[in-house]
C-alpha positions as CSV (number, residue, x, y, z in Angstrom):
1,X,-8.3,-74.8,-74.2
2,X,-7.5,-72.5,-71.3
3,X,-5.9,-74.0,-68.2
4,X,-7.7,-73.4,-64.9
5,X,-4.9,-74.9,-62.7
6,X,-3.5,-71.6,-61.5
7,X,-7.0,-70.7,-60.2
8,X,-7.6,-74.1,-58.5
9,X,-7.9,-72.7,-54.9
10,X,-10.2,-70.0,-56.1
11,X,-12.3,-72.5,-58.0
12,X,-12.7,-74.7,-54.9
13,X,-14.4,-71.8,-53.1
14,X,-18.1,-72.7,-52.9
15,X,-19.3,-69.4,-54.5
16,X,-17.1,-69.7,-57.6
17,X,-16.4,-73.1,-59.2
18,X,-15.3,-73.7,-62.8
19,X,-18.2,-72.0,-64.6
20,X,-17.9,-68.8,-62.6
21,X,-14.1,-68.8,-63.0
22,X,-14.7,-68.9,-66.8
23,X,-17.0,-65.9,-66.4
24,X,-14.1,-64.0,-64.7
25,X,-11.7,-65.0,-67.4
26,X,-14.1,-63.5,-70.0
27,X,-14.6,-60.2,-68.1
28,X,-13.2,-56.7,-68.6
29,X,-12.4,-54.5,-65.6
30,X,-11.2,-50.9,-65.6
31,X,-9.3,-49.5,-62.6
32,X,-9.3,-45.7,-62.6
33,X,-6.5,-44.4,-60.4
34,X,-3.5,-46.5,-59.5
35,X,-2.5,-45.3,-56.0
36,X,-3.1,-46.9,-52.7
37,X,-6.4,-48.4,-53.7
38,X,-5.6,-49.1,-57.4
39,X,-2.4,-50.9,-56.8
40,X,-4.1,-53.4,-54.5
41,X,-7.2,-53.8,-56.6
42,X,-5.4,-54.3,-59.9
43,X,-3.1,-56.8,-58.3
44,X,-5.9,-59.0,-57.0
45,X,-7.9,-58.7,-60.2
46,X,-4.8,-59.9,-62.1
47,X,-4.4,-62.9,-59.7
48,X,-8.1,-63.7,-59.9
49,X,-7.8,-64.1,-63.6
50,X,-9.9,-61.3,-64.9
51,X,-9.4,-61.6,-68.6
52,X,-8.8,-58.0,-69.6
53,X,-7.7,-55.3,-67.1
54,X,-7.2,-51.6,-68.0
55,X,-5.4,-49.4,-65.5
56,X,-5.6,-45.6,-66.0
57,X,-3.6,-43.0,-64.0
58,X,-2.1,-39.6,-64.8
59,X,0.7,-39.5,-62.2
60,X,4.3,-40.4,-61.8
61,X,5.7,-42.3,-58.9
62,X,7.1,-40.4,-55.9
63,X,8.9,-41.5,-52.8
64,X,5.9,-40.6,-50.6
65,X,3.8,-43.2,-52.5
66,X,5.9,-46.2,-51.4
67,X,4.4,-46.3,-47.9
68,X,1.0,-47.5,-49.2
69,X,1.1,-48.1,-52.9
70,X,2.2,-51.7,-52.9
71,X,3.3,-52.3,-56.5
72,X,5.9,-49.6,-56.6
73,X,9.6,-49.6,-55.5
74,X,12.6,-47.3,-55.5
75,X,13.7,-48.5,-58.9
76,X,10.5,-47.3,-60.4
77,X,11.2,-43.8,-59.1
78,X,14.8,-43.9,-60.4
79,X,13.5,-44.7,-63.8
80,X,10.9,-42.0,-63.6
81,X,8.1,-44.3,-64.5
82,X,4.4,-43.3,-64.7
83,X,2.3,-45.3,-62.3
84,X,0.2,-47.0,-65.1
85,X,3.4,-48.2,-66.9
86,X,5.0,-49.6,-63.7
87,X,1.8,-51.5,-62.8
88,X,1.5,-52.8,-66.3
89,X,5.0,-54.1,-66.3
90,X,4.7,-55.8,-62.9
91,X,1.3,-57.4,-63.4
92,X,2.2,-58.8,-66.8
93,X,4.9,-60.7,-65.1
94,X,2.3,-62.0,-62.5
95,X,-0.1,-63.3,-65.1
96,X,0.9,-63.7,-68.8
97,X,-2.4,-65.4,-69.7
98,X,-4.6,-62.2,-69.4
99,X,-4.5,-58.8,-71.2
100,X,-3.2,-56.0,-69.0
101,X,-2.9,-52.5,-70.3
102,X,-1.7,-49.4,-68.5
103,X,-2.8,-46.0,-69.9
104,X,-1.1,-42.8,-68.8
105,X,-3.8,-40.1,-69.1
106,X,-6.1,-37.7,-67.2
107,X,-9.6,-39.1,-67.1
108,X,-12.0,-36.3,-68.0
109,X,-15.4,-35.7,-69.6
110,X,-13.9,-35.8,-73.1
111,X,-12.4,-39.3,-72.9
112,X,-14.0,-41.3,-70.1
113,X,-16.6,-43.0,-72.3
114,X,-14.0,-44.0,-74.8
115,X,-11.6,-45.3,-72.1
116,X,-14.3,-47.4,-70.4
117,X,-16.2,-48.6,-73.4
118,X,-17.2,-52.3,-73.2
119,X,-16.1,-52.5,-69.5
120,X,-18.0,-55.0,-67.4
121,X,-17.0,-53.2,-64.2
122,X,-15.1,-50.1,-63.1
123,X,-13.2,-49.8,-59.8
124,X,-12.6,-46.4,-58.2
125,X,-9.0,-45.9,-57.3
126,X,-9.2,-42.1,-57.4
127,X,-8.5,-39.6,-54.7
128,X,-11.1,-36.8,-55.6
129,X,-14.8,-36.3,-55.9
130,X,-14.5,-34.5,-59.2
131,X,-13.5,-37.8,-61.0
132,X,-15.9,-39.9,-58.9
133,X,-18.9,-37.8,-60.0
134,X,-17.6,-38.1,-63.6
135,X,-17.4,-41.9,-63.3
136,X,-20.8,-41.9,-61.8
137,X,-22.3,-40.0,-64.7
138,X,-20.6,-42.2,-67.3
139,X,-21.5,-45.4,-65.6
140,X,-25.2,-44.6,-65.0
141,X,-25.5,-43.3,-68.6
142,X,-23.9,-46.4,-70.0
143,X,-25.2,-49.0,-67.5
144,X,-21.8,-50.1,-66.2
145,X,-21.5,-51.2,-62.5
146,X,-18.8,-49.5,-60.5
147,X,-17.4,-49.7,-57.0
148,X,-16.7,-46.5,-55.1
149,X,-13.8,-46.7,-52.6
150,X,-12.2,-44.0,-50.5
151,X,-9.8,-43.9,-47.5
152,X,-8.3,-41.2,-45.4
153,X,-6.4,-41.5,-42.1
154,X,-7.5,-44.9,-40.8
155,X,-11.0,-44.8,-42.2
156,X,-12.5,-46.0,-45.4
157,X,-15.7,-46.3,-47.4
158,X,-16.9,-48.8,-50.0
159,X,-20.1,-48.9,-52.0
160,X,-21.4,-50.9,-55.0
161,X,-23.2,-48.8,-57.6
162,X,-25.2,-50.8,-60.0
163,X,-27.3,-48.6,-62.3
164,X,-31.1,-49.0,-62.0
165,X,-30.6,-51.4,-59.1
166,X,-28.9,-49.4,-56.3
167,X,-28.5,-45.8,-55.3
168,X,-25.8,-44.0,-57.3
169,X,-23.1,-41.8,-55.9
170,X,-25.1,-38.6,-56.1
171,X,-28.0,-40.3,-54.3
172,X,-25.6,-40.6,-51.3
173,X,-23.5,-37.5,-51.8
174,X,-25.8,-35.0,-53.4
175,X,-23.2,-32.3,-54.1
176,X,-19.4,-32.2,-54.2
177,X,-18.0,-31.3,-50.7
178,X,-17.0,-27.6,-50.4
179,X,-13.4,-27.2,-51.4
180,X,-11.1,-27.0,-48.4
181,X,-13.6,-28.5,-46.0
182,X,-12.8,-32.1,-47.0
183,X,-9.5,-33.7,-45.9
184,X,-7.2,-35.4,-48.4
185,X,-4.4,-37.9,-47.9
186,X,-1.9,-35.1,-48.3
187,X,-3.4,-33.0,-45.5
188,X,-4.7,-35.6,-43.1
189,X,-2.5,-38.6,-44.0
190,X,-3.4,-42.2,-44.5
191,X,-2.1,-45.5,-43.3
192,X,-1.5,-48.4,-45.7
193,X,-3.6,-51.1,-44.1
194,X,-6.9,-49.2,-44.6
195,X,-6.2,-48.9,-48.3
196,X,-5.5,-52.6,-48.5
197,X,-8.7,-53.5,-46.7
198,X,-10.9,-51.1,-48.8
199,X,-9.4,-52.3,-52.1
200,X,-9.8,-55.9,-51.1
201,X,-13.5,-55.4,-50.4
202,X,-13.8,-53.6,-53.8
203,X,-12.3,-56.6,-55.6
204,X,-14.4,-59.1,-53.7
205,X,-17.5,-57.2,-54.8
206,X,-16.2,-57.0,-58.3
207,X,-15.7,-60.8,-58.4
208,X,-19.3,-61.3,-57.1
209,X,-20.7,-59.0,-59.9
210,X,-18.5,-60.5,-62.7
211,X,-19.3,-64.1,-61.5
212,X,-23.0,-63.2,-61.5
213,X,-23.5,-64.1,-57.9
214,X,-26.1,-61.5,-57.5
215,X,-27.5,-62.7,-54.2
216,X,-24.2,-62.1,-52.5
217,X,-23.6,-58.5,-53.7
218,X,-23.5,-56.1,-50.9
219,X,-26.1,-53.3,-51.0
220,X,-24.9,-51.3,-48.0
221,X,-22.4,-48.4,-47.7
222,X,-19.5,-50.0,-45.8
223,X,-17.5,-47.8,-43.3
224,X,-14.4,-49.1,-41.7
225,X,-11.9,-47.6,-39.2
226,X,-9.0,-50.0,-39.0
227,X,-7.3,-48.1,-36.1
228,X,-10.4,-48.4,-33.9
229,X,-11.2,-51.9,-35.3
230,X,-14.7,-50.7,-36.2
231,X,-16.9,-51.9,-39.0
232,X,-20.3,-50.5,-39.9
233,X,-22.8,-51.1,-42.7
234,X,-25.2,-48.3,-43.5
235,X,-28.5,-49.0,-45.2
236,X,-28.7,-46.7,-48.2
237,X,-31.4,-48.5,-50.2
238,X,-34.1,-46.0,-49.5
239,X,-32.0,-43.1,-50.9
240,X,-32.8,-44.2,-54.4
241,X,-36.5,-43.6,-53.9
242,X,-36.3,-40.7,-51.5
243,X,-34.2,-38.4,-53.5
244,X,-34.9,-36.8,-56.9
245,X,-31.4,-37.6,-58.0
246,X,-30.2,-35.5,-61.0
247,X,-28.2,-38.4,-62.3
248,X,-30.1,-41.7,-62.0
249,X,-33.6,-40.2,-61.8
250,X,-33.5,-37.2,-64.1
251,X,-30.7,-38.5,-66.3
252,X,-28.8,-35.2,-66.3
253,X,-25.1,-35.9,-66.6
254,X,-23.7,-32.5,-65.8
255,X,-20.1,-33.7,-65.1
256,X,-20.0,-35.8,-68.3
257,X,-21.4,-32.9,-70.3
258,X,-18.8,-30.6,-68.6
259,X,-21.5,-28.3,-67.1
260,X,-20.0,-29.0,-63.7
261,X,-16.4,-29.8,-62.8
262,X,-13.0,-28.3,-63.2
263,X,-11.8,-25.7,-65.7
264,X,-8.1,-25.1,-66.3
265,X,-6.5,-22.1,-68.0
266,X,-2.9,-21.6,-68.8
267,X,-1.9,-18.1,-67.7
268,X,-0.1,-16.2,-70.5
269,X,3.5,-15.3,-69.8
270,X,3.6,-17.3,-66.6
271,X,4.6,-20.8,-65.7
272,X,1.2,-21.1,-64.0
273,X,-2.3,-22.7,-64.4
274,X,-5.6,-21.4,-63.1
275,X,-7.9,-24.2,-61.8
276,X,-11.5,-23.6,-60.9
277,X,-14.4,-25.9,-60.0
278,X,-17.5,-24.7,-61.8
279,X,-19.9,-26.1,-59.2
280,X,-18.1,-24.6,-56.1
281,X,-19.6,-21.2,-55.1
282,X,-17.0,-20.3,-52.4
283,X,-14.5,-21.3,-49.9
284,X,-13.7,-20.4,-46.3
285,X,-10.1,-19.2,-46.4
286,X,-9.7,-19.2,-42.7
287,X,-10.8,-22.9,-42.4
288,X,-8.5,-23.8,-45.3
289,X,-5.6,-22.0,-43.6
290,X,-6.0,-24.0,-40.4
291,X,-6.1,-27.3,-42.3
292,X,-3.0,-26.5,-44.3
293,X,-1.0,-25.1,-41.4
294,X,0.6,-28.5,-40.5
295,X,2.1,-28.9,-44.0
296,X,3.0,-25.5,-45.3
297,X,3.7,-21.8,-44.4
298,X,0.3,-20.2,-45.0
299,X,-0.3,-16.5,-45.6
300,X,-3.8,-15.2,-46.0
301,X,-6.0,-12.1,-45.9
302,X,-9.6,-11.5,-46.7
303,X,-8.9,-11.6,-50.4
304,X,-6.6,-14.6,-51.0
305,X,-4.5,-17.4,-49.4
306,X,-1.0,-18.3,-50.4
307,X,1.1,-21.3,-49.6
308,X,4.0,-23.2,-51.1
309,X,4.6,-27.0,-51.3
310,X,7.9,-28.1,-52.8
311,X,8.2,-26.2,-56.2
312,X,4.6,-25.1,-56.5
313,X,3.0,-22.0,-55.1
314,X,-0.7,-21.8,-54.6
315,X,-2.8,-18.7,-54.6
316,X,-6.4,-19.5,-53.6
317,X,-9.3,-17.1,-53.9
318,X,-12.6,-17.0,-52.0
319,X,-14.6,-18.1,-55.1
320,X,-12.7,-21.4,-55.2
321,X,-10.3,-20.4,-57.9
322,X,-6.6,-21.3,-57.5
323,X,-3.6,-20.2,-59.4
324,X,-0.8,-22.8,-59.2
325,X,2.6,-21.5,-60.1
326,X,5.5,-23.8,-61.1
327,X,3.7,-25.8,-63.8
328,X,2.2,-25.2,-67.2
329,X,0.6,-28.7,-67.4
330,X,-3.1,-28.9,-66.9
331,X,-3.0,-32.5,-65.6
332,X,-0.3,-31.7,-63.1
333,X,-2.2,-28.6,-61.9
334,X,-5.4,-30.6,-61.5
335,X,-3.5,-33.3,-59.5
336,X,-2.0,-30.7,-57.2
337,X,-5.4,-29.0,-56.7
338,X,-6.9,-32.3,-55.7
339,X,-4.0,-33.2,-53.4
340,X,-4.0,-30.0,-51.3
341,X,-7.4,-28.4,-51.8
342,X,-9.6,-31.4,-52.5
343,X,-12.2,-31.7,-55.2
């Protein structure tokens, strides 16, 4: 018989109790992305007693992560650990009674359905719209609830997406933002507290869904600015009926079918990868240059834009294509593209 003692304070909460705690212990959650959001959400899911937690991330830990990614420390960097491995190690020490697995891989159209098969819920810990639209396609197709989360600067957004019951991500964001027009953590910065708040709301909503407290589930888009101490809920319910959404209305899963999204090509004879978003028609190089000016020496003309960050040089073209020199690894190139150009 499973002991409930470690969850005694949670069980005392009026909306949970023993029966709903048992539902949590029988649940399977997947966290995609283990950065600022994913470290917080995976920690709270572990402590809440979610029975099976899968954490997926493609990156290694860097010193710049420590400011906001709460499960990592300097020893992890010295060991050269992937994020998913470090999180798995630490959370297994927190709760030995549940199944925690860290998977080091790039989530893409070819593997997402296998990686999330049988999941009861998916939490978004990603930092790019490319992967979010892919998650949305997979979850709507396979009827898996997921919780969108994002933060930049001091602002954050959270939204529950429950297939057939709420608007999906593409009901709210019809198309991917134009490359270069959308700030990222690496260009606009982010403070740790907003990530903690957004991830905490994500986990709270996940617990509601997994515990089957359907009346309490939030159906709004939540927007928070922690610096200005501002909280807003935006009613998005009508978007499901107003829009002819290609995903949840027409059941066209273009990201999952790789008709939209990112293409990567290794350039022969060079330590470089070409990255291109298939659904991006163009980019304003002048606007991109202004946005990158604070973090890099940018050179541009009417035909291309060049900048260098650490050991990687970027050459960006007006059609949205980028050649990233200094790596031959597709996953690394996609990560750099997402960090500095946005997807």
